[in-house]
Structures are given as structure tokens and as C-alpha cells.
N, C-alpha and C positions, 0 to 999 in steps of 0.2 A: 503493500500500500504506500509506503513513504516514497517509492520511486515514481509513482504516477504523476505527481505535480512536476517533478524534474523532467519527466518525459514530455509533458505538455510544454514546459518552458523550452526544451530543445526544439519542439515542433514550431513554436512561435518564432524562435530565432531563425529556424529554417525558412519560414515564410518571409522573413525580412531579408533573405539572402540577396534579393535584387537591389536592396539599398545597402551600399557599402558602409562600413563602420564610420568612415570619415564624414560622409554625408549625413548619417544618422546623428553624429555629434554636432554637425552644423545646425540641422533643423531642431534638434533637441535643445541646443543652446539658445536658439532664437525664441523658442517657446518659453523657456525659463526667464529670459530677459523681458519678454512681453509681460509675463505674470508679475515680475518684480517691479516693472515700471508703473504699474497701476496703483501703487500704494506708496505712502511715505512722502516726505518733503525733500527738497534738494539739499545736497551736502554743501559744506562750506567752500570746498574747491570748485564745485560745480557753479556756484554763484559767480565766482570770479571769471570762469570761462564764459558764462552768459554775458557778463558785463563787458568782457573783451570782445566777444563776437558782436555785441551791440555797437561797440566803438568802431569796429571794422566797417559795419554797415553805415554808420553815421558820419565817421570822420576819416576812414581809410586806415591803412596799415600803420602809419605814423602815430595816429591817435591811439590805436590799440596797443602799440608797443609800450606806451607810457603806463598802461594798465597792467599788462602781463607780458613778460619777456618771451617765453616759449609759446609762440602764437599759432602753430600749425593746427592744433585741435580746435581752438576758437575760430580760426579762419575757415576751416572745413564746416563748422557749425553754421557760420554765416552763409557760406555758399549753398549748403543744403537747404537752409531756411529760405533763401531767395529762389531756389529752384523748385521747391516743393510747396511752399506756402506754410510749412509748419512753423510753430514758434521756435525760438532759439533753444529752449529747454527740450522740447520734443525732438528737434534736430540732433541735439547731443545724445539723447537716448537712442535714437535710431542708429546713429554712427556707432555708439558703444555696443549696441546689440549686434550689429553686423561685424564689428571688429572682434568681439568676443566669440561669436559663432565661427568666424573664419579661423581664429586662433585654435579653437577646439578641433575643428575639422582637419586643419593642417597637421596639428600635433598627432592626432589619431592616425592620419594617413602615413605620416613619417614613422610612427611607432610600429605600424602594421608590417613594415618592411623588416623590422628586427624581431618582432614577436608575432608572426602571422597567426599562430594558434590562439593568441590571447587578444586579438584586435577588438572584439566586441566587449571584452572585459575592461580593456583600456578605455573604450568609449564610455562605459558605465562609470568608471572611476573618475574620468575628467569632468563629467557632468555632475558628480556628487561630492567631490572634494570640498569640504567646508571652507577652507581658507582661500580656495581659488574661485569659488562661486558666491561667496558671502557679500560681495560688494556690487552686485549687478544693478542695484537701485541707485547707485551713485554715479555722477558724471566724473569720470577719471580719465586722464590721458594715458594711464597704464594700458588700457585695452588697445589703443592704437599701436603702442609700443609692442605689446605681446603679439598682435597680428603680424606686423612687419618682421618681427624676429622669427616667428614661425614660418612666414613666407620665405624668408632668406634660407631657413633650414631646409624647407621643401625643395627650393631651387638648388641648394648645395648638394642634396642627395641625388637629384637628377643630373647635376653637373658631374658628380663623382662617377656616374655610369657612363657619361660621354662628355669629357672635358672639352668645352668650347668657350671661346671668349664671350659671346653674347650672354650665356648663362652665368659666367663668372662675373661680368659687369652687373648683370641684373641682381644677383644675390648681394653684391656689395652695395648697390644702390638701395636695396630694400633695407639693409642694416642702417644706412645713413638716414633714411626716412624714419626708421624706428628711433634713431637718436634725436630726431627733431621733436619727438614726443617725450622721450626720457634720454638724456645724453649718455647715461651709463650703459646703454645698449651697445656702445662702441666696444665694450669689453668682449663681445662675442667674436670680434675679428681675431684676437689671439686664440680663442677657443677653436675656431675653424682652422687656423693655421696648425695648431697642435694636433688636431684631428687628422689632418692630411700628412703630417710628419710621420705618424704611426700607422696610417691607414693606406696611404698611396703606394702603388707598386713601385719597387725600387727603380725600375727603368724610366719611369716618368715622374718621379717625385719632385725633381727640381723644377720641371716645367709646370707642374701643378701648383707648386708653392709660389712661383712667380705670378701665375694667373690669379691666384686667390689672395696674395698678400702684398703684391707690389704697390698698388694704390693705397691700401690701408696703412702700410708702413710709412709711405711718403706723407700721408695726412697726419699720422701720429707725430712724426718728426717735426712737421711744421707747427703743430699745436704746442709741442714741448718747447720749441725754439721761441715761439711767441710768448709762452708763459714765463720762460726763464728770462726773457728780455723785458718783461713787464708790459708787453704790447697786446696782451690778450684782453685787456680792459677789465671791467669789474662785473661782467655778466655772469650767467649761470655756469659756463664752462670754467671760468676763473675761480668761481666759488667751489666747484667740484674738485678742481686740482688742488685748491687750498686745503682740502680734507687730509691730504697726505702730509701735512706739516707736523713734524715731531714736536715743535715748540707749542702748538695748540694742545697736544695731548699732555705734555709735561706741565703746562700751566694748570690744567684741570687736576692732575695728580697732586700737585703741590697745594692746590686750593682745598682738596679734600683730606689731605694728610692730617691736619690738626684734629679732625673728627675721630681718628683712630686712636687706639691705645698707644702709649709712647713707644713700646717695643715694635709696633707694627708700622710706624710711620715711614721707616726707611723702605718698606715694601709697598708703598702707595702705588707706584707705577705698575708693579706686577699684579697687585690686587685689581686695579682699575682695568688693566689689559685683559686678564683672563676673565674677570667678572663681566666685562662688556661683551666679550666673545661668547660667553655662556648664554647670552640672550638669544643668539641665533638658533641653537638646537632646541631650546625651550620653546621658542615661538614656532619653529618648524613642527615639532611634535604636537603642540597644541592645535595648530591649524590643520594638521593631517587628520586629527580626530581618530576615529575607529579604523581608518585606512592604514594606520601605522602597523596594524596586525598583518595584513597581506603583504605589505612592503617588507617587513622582517621575515615573513614566511618564504619569500622568494630566495633567501640566501642559504639556509641550512641544507646540507646534503648536496650542494652544487658548488662546483669550482668557481671561486670568486673571479678568477682570471677569465674563465669562459663566459660567466654571466655578464660581467662588465664589458667583455669583448663584444657581445651582442648589442650592448647598449652604449658602446663607446662614444657614439656621437653625442648623445644627451649627457653622458657622464662628464665630458669636457665642458659642455655648456653649464652643467650644474656647478662645477668647480669655478668657472669664470664668474658666475653670478654670486657664488659664495664669497669670492674675493671682494666683490663690490659691497656686499652686505657687511663684510668685516671692516672695511674702511669706514662705512657709514656709521656702524655701531660704535667703533672706537672714537669717532668724532662726536657723536651725539649721545652715546649711552642710552639710546632709544631706538626702537625698530617698529614701525607701523606694520600691522598684520598683512596689509596688501603688498608690502615689499617682498615678502617671501612667496608671493604667488607664483613667480617663475620657478622657484626651487620646487614647489609642489608639482608644477606642470612637468618639469624635467624628471621628477621621480615617478610620474604617472605610468610610464611604460613598465617599469619594474613592479610597481604596485598592482597594475592590471595583470601582469604575469603571475604574481603571487596569488592574486584572487583566482586566476584560472587553475593554478596548482591546488588551491584549497578546495575548489569545487570538484576537481578531479579526484582528490583524495577523500573528500566527504560529500558524495553525491546527494545524500539525504538533506544536506544543509544548503543545497544550491538555491532553492526557492527562498528560504529565509534570508540568505545573503542578498539576493536581488531585491527583496522587499525592503530590507534595511537601507540599501543604497537609494531606492526610490524615495523612501521616507526622508532621507537626508537631502535629496534634491528639493523636496517640498519645503523642508524647514529652512533651507538656504535662501529661499525666495519668498516665503510667507512667514513674516515675523509675527509672533504672538503679542509683541509690544505695540501699544497704540501709536499711531502716527503723531508727529510733533505739530499738531494743529494749532497749538498756542502761538507759534510763529506766524502762521497764516492769519489767525484772528487779530494778532497785534498789528500785523502789516495792514490789514483791512481797516482797522481803527485809525492808524496813522494816515492812510490814504484819504480817509474821509474827513479827519479832524485836524490835520496839520499839513505843512508843506515842507519840501526838501530844501531847507535853508540852514545856514550856519547857526541859526538861533535854536536849532534842535540838537541836543546832545544825545547821540545814539551809541550805546554799547553793544547793541544786538544787530549784527550785520544781517542775520536772517530776517528780522522784522523790517529792516530797511529794504531788503530785497523784495519781500512780499508787499511792501508799500509801493513798489515801482520806482524807488529812489535810486540815486547813485549809491553804490556800496561804500561803506565806511570801513577803514581799517579797524580790525578788532581792538578795542581799547582795553586797558588793564588797570590794575591797582595803581600803576605809576601815573595814571592820568587823574587820580582822585584829587590831588592837590590843585591841578589845573582846573578841575571841575569846580571845586570849592571857591577858588579865586574868581572864576568866570561867573558863578552865581552871585558872588558878592558885588561884582561889577555890573550885574544885570545883563549879561551877554546871552543868557538862555531863557527861553520861554517854556520849553518842554524838555524833560530828561527821560530817556528810555534806558532802563536797566535790564540786563539779562541775569537772572538769579538761578543759582544751582540748588538742587534739592539737598545738597550737603550743607548749605548755609541758607535755610529758607527764611530766617527772621530778618526782614529788611527794615523794620520799623526804626531800630536804633540808627541805622544809616540815614534814613529819611529825616529823622529828627536832627541829626548832626548837621545835615546839609540844609535844614530848614525847608524841606520839601513836603508837599501834600500829595498823596496818591489820588490820581483821578481815574485810573483804569488798571486792570490786572488780568492776565491771561495765564492759566496754569495747566501744565501737563499732568496727567495722572500720577507720574512718578515724583512730582513735587517741583520740577523745573518750572520757571515762570518768566514772563516778561512783564515788568512793572513800569507804568508810565506815570510820571509825576510832574509837578510844576512848582515854582517857588511859592511858598506860603504867602497868602494875601495878594496873589498875582491876578486877581480878577474874580469873576463869578464862579460859582461851583460847576457850571456846565462847561465842557471843553470848548475852546474857540479855535478857529483856524489861525495859524501863525502868519498867514498872508492870504490875500484875496486871490492871487494867481498862484498855481502850483507848477513847479518846474518838474514835470514827470519825465522819466527816462524811457517810457514805453509800456506796453501792456505786459501783464504777468502771464508767462506761459503756463 
């Protein structure tokens, strides 16, 4: 009896035989993105992309550059909006859905060459991995980067079968485009070079290396020369190169040393170094979730050399991205969950292979394993937490009762976004002194606070600044947006801060 559901599952997979695992991953990913886009509010990065895209449409690329330096994603949002008539936020969601679907489909197609017996299992894994799929509702430039990285890998595998200059140039161009979304994608050039050093036939190794590494090495040498001479400017690339500074790391170690016991202070650098690096495996295991089990199951009883040999292509990519994360975490002592997304993707082929081995070894557990994976897909895109509607409600109140002028002090960029105003840089405690001084000088008519559920009591702060609350919007978890005005500043009912509102456009 236990084998009957497994047999039915095999029959279902057989019926899907006309649909390749790669295309199944593509369409499955599109469906998941569609479901996730129907709920929630826009993320903080997404607001800046919308603002930049709007600047592109209204003032051209020069105006947009002043809002956000890495402009490719916002420019694409503006183009798609103009071509389709969608709002900017909807255009961004469409692009992200297509980029994510393309990345999933290309990864599964590439992995199927290495583990053909586990292609469908790899498809299941890539669509269900928590850390890889948990951000589909957010507008992020990562998805464009992931797509063009995977496209370059797909082109690289085709080029490896038949080395030709057009394919070599195409895969390099794809990585350059990926770097226009996230500059760290350039690290995959060394990964591809190392892959060919160990993979290419001896007779054609040098020719292949020239084809795949000539232009990247020239570009890297140029960037290093510009950075060393101080001519790289102060943009994003210069900032990323600055992460390699030992002086920055030493300064942080010296700053934290006094917090240690006296005999441990001399080891501050060592503690900070290894403590920072430990964040990466912890974050990786956390984001893998239950899929860490099939990943580990793929190793015992099999030759590590043979196993990694089948997966050598993604193994080099994994190490390359690991090096990037190491530099980032040593500089920041922090790692956002989405930064390990590519690590999870590069581990997906081995994870899917391990899942195939587990189903082969325990056939009675085949259906439960698939059910758990499908449930994970659902939980990745359907959040049990209520949407942050308090931002939307606060924005609607501001749009109706106030205007976007310097006389409105706004700590909540989300509320400003939903009011249709120009976004404000997130303000912090460092601005509190300026706020108090500005209120004393009569510079502000309305103050908008964003309150965390961790510190919900705002009354002492309002009393300290001599403010009276006129509106409040609260999330079920206790987060809130509080709108106040100087005490004695007029009638009890809210009044517009100006008769004419300088709006930035409709809310998508």
C-alpha cells in the first residue's frame, strides 16, 4: 500500500515529460512570483528604485543618477512602464518575476547536464529553497543580477562544447550586464577562468583561456590601475574596492577591544575575523532550512572528488561568491539573508541530487518529501503576517491633509512614498537635536514619526518635543506611524500645510 502514492507520483512526473525541468522551473517561478506580488507593501529599496525610475521619466538619466547611482534596474522599470502602461511598481514586479523565472530555469537547465537523473528534483529544490524564494514580494536588483549570471553560465556550458568567439563574447557581456545590477558579479570571471584551467582539454587550454579571460583581465587591470591612482572616483565601485582595506578592519578591532576582558584584548583582530566569518555558515544553514538534510545526504558513501567533479562548474562559482561574502562580512559584520541567495542556488544541484538519492533509498517517503517541498513553496510566498497597511493608511492621510514641503518633518520614508511625495532619506536619532531646534524655531508644521513595537511608548517623546498627536496608524505587531504637530499650533482638526500640493505622481 505505501508504494501506491509513489507510483502515482512517478506517473505524474511521466506525464510532465514533455515539459523539461528547466521550463517547469521557469513557469513555476512565474506562478510563485505572481502569488507573492498580490500581497504586502513595497520594500525600502524598492521605493528608491521607483523614485529613480520616476526621475528617469521626468528628468532623464542625469536627474536619476542624483537619486540612485546603479541605474540599470530603475531605467528598465521606466522603459517597461512606458511600453506597457503599467505603473512603475508593477513594472518592477514584472521584471523581477521574469528575471527570477529565467534564473531558475537556466540554473535547472545547467544542472541537468551534470545530474540528469536528478533534474526534476533540482527543479523542486530551487523553487522551494526558503532563502532563495523568500524575497519574491520585494523589488530587488538581485534578480536581474542572478538572471544574467545564470545566462552567462548557460552560455559558458554551450561554449565549452564548441568554443567560438561569439559565444565567448556573449557570456562575458552577460556577466558585465549582471555587474550593472550588482558589481560583485564580476567575481565570476575568475570562477570561469579557474573552471577552464581544470576542465579544458590540454591541447586547447591556452586558446580557451585567452577567449574567456582576455577581456576580463584587461578590464580588471584597468579598474585596479584607476583605483590605485585615485581616479576611480567615489562611486559604488570605489566603495566596493575600499572593503579590502586592512586599516578599516583594524580600526573596528581596536574600537571593540576595550569591551573584552583584559587578557583577550590582544586577540581582538582574531576574534573579530573569525567571528565575522562565522556569520556566513550560520546564515547559509538557516536559509537552507530543511534542505540542509538532502545536501548533506549527497556526500556520505560517495567520493568527494567524483561528486564535486560532476558539479565542478557550480563549485567554482560557489567559492567565488563565498569570497565576496567574506569580504562583505569582514567589513560590515553583517550579512543580509538575500546575499546568500546565490550560494543557495549554486548548492541546489547537489541538494537536488541528495533529494533524488533519499527518494531512491526511501521510496515510501517520496510523496511526503514532495508534499513538504510544496508546502515550503507556499509558505515562501504566502506570509501569515498581516501586510504593513499602516504605511498605506498614513500615506493616504498625508496625501489628503498635508503637502510635500520642507515644513513637514518625515521619519517614515514608507509613509512619504504612499503619500506620493518625494522620498526622504531615513532619519535617525542623530536628527533629534535638529528636530528639537527646528520646532523651537517654528520650521515644522507636521512631524511624522515611525515607531517600532520594541519602543511603543511615544508619549514621553511627544511631551519632550512639545508635540500633540493628531493621527496614528498601527500595525498588529505594534509598529506604528504617528503624526503630530507643535502644541497650540492651531485647531484640533488637521489642516493642509499648503493650498497646492507638489505631488510626484500616482501611487502604483
